[in-house]
N, C-alpha and C positions, 0 to 999 in steps of 0.2 A: 154198132154204135160206137162212136169215138168221143166221149165226153171231154169237154175242155175244162181247164182249171177255173175259168170264169163260172161255168155251170156248177161246178162243185162248190165254189165259194158262195154262189147264190143260194144253194140248198143248205149249206152248213153255217153260213154266216162268215163274216170277215173279222171277227174279233181276234186280236193278237195281243198276247201278254208280253211286256218287255220290261227290261231293267236297264239302269245306267251302268256303264263300265265300273263305277266305284261301288256298286251294290255288293255287299258281302255274299259269300257263298252261302252262309247261314240263312240270310234273308231270301236269297234266291231259291234255296231248297224249300223254305216255307211257302213261297209263292207256288212252286211246282206242286207241292202237296195240297195246298189250299184250293187250287184251281183244278187239280187232278189232270195235270198236263205233264208231258215228258220233255218239253224244252221251252226255253224263252229266247226271244231275240234280244240282243244287246244293242241299244240305240244311244248314240251320243249326238246331241244337237240336231235331232231329227234324222240322223243318218244311221243306217244299218252298219254296225262295225263288228258284229259277231253273233254267234248263237251258242247257247249253253244248254246241254242236254244232260239227262241222268247218266248217260254213258261217259260224258266228260267228267262228271263227278267221280264215278266209280273208278275210272282209269287213274285219277290223281289221288283219291283218298287213300289207297293202299300205300302210297309213298309217304304221305304226310298226314295221317288221319287225326293227329292231335291238334294241329293248328290250321288246317285247310279252311275250316268254316269261317275263320276271321279274315281270310284273304279276299280281295276284290274279285268279282267274277271275271274281270278282264285278264287275270293271271291264268285262267284255265279255259276260257271260252275258245271255240273254234273261230279263227279269224278269217279264214278263206271260206266264206259262206257260199254254198251252191244255192242259186235262186232259180225261179221259174217265172214265166209271164202268164198273164191270164189267158192269152191266146193258145198256149201250148196245151197238149192233150194229156189224158191220163196215161197213155203209153209213154209219153215223154217223162212224166213223173216216175214211172217205173224204171225207165232207163237210167235216169239221174240217180235215183235211190240205190239201184243195184250197183252201178258203176262207182259210186262214191261211198257205198256202205253206210248210208244215212237213212233216217226215218222221218225227217222233218225238212220241208222245203218252204222257205219263205217265198211269198209271191210278190214280185216287184213290177210296178207299172209306171213307166216314165220316172224311174229312180225313186218311186214312192212305195213304201211297204203297204200292201193292201190286203194281206191275209197270210195264212200258213196252211199248207197241205201236209197231212200226216200219212204214214203208211196205212192207218186205219181208214182214212178217207179214200185212199186208192183202192183198197180191198172192197170196201162197200160199193164204190162206183163200178168196179169191174163185175161184181156179182149182179148188181142191178142191170147193167148193160147186157150181160150174158142172159139173164132171165128174160129180158125184153126180146132179145134176139131169138131165144128158144120159143117163146110164145108166137112170134111172127112166123117162124118156120113151121110150128104145129098148125097154125091157121092156114098157111099156104098148102101144106100137105093135105089137110082135111077139106080144102076147098072154101074156107071161110075168109081167106085173104082178100082184103079190099072191100069187104061188105060194110 
C-alpha cells in the first residue's frame, strides 16, 4: 500500500494551529504546550511564511535564554518551509523529512494550507500499511486470498 497525504489527512483531520509573525515566542510556546503539538505554522495575511518548532526554540534559547520569550516568532522561525501536496505519498513524506531533517510537513494545495503531516503520522501510516500487506500475504499463502 502506498497511502497518500490526502488519505492521512482524511483520517487524522486537517486542523492546523498557526500564529502571526508578530506573536511572541512566549505565547507561541504556550500554544505548543496547550495543544500538545511540536510545531506551528506562521501565517501572514493568509500566506504561509514560516514554521516554528520546539527545535527552533531549543537552538536559539541557549544563546539568549533571558529575553528570547519576548521576541516575535518571526525572529526564530524557519523561513524556508518544506511543504508537500495532498497527492504525494507517505514515502515522499519520509524522503522530505529525512533529507531536510524535519518532523513537520505543512500540506499545501493550490497555495492554500490544508493540513500538516508529522513524523508520528508517517510512522502510524507505515505500520498500518505494513500490517495490511502482511495480512494479505498470510491470506494468500493460506489460500484465503480473494474469498
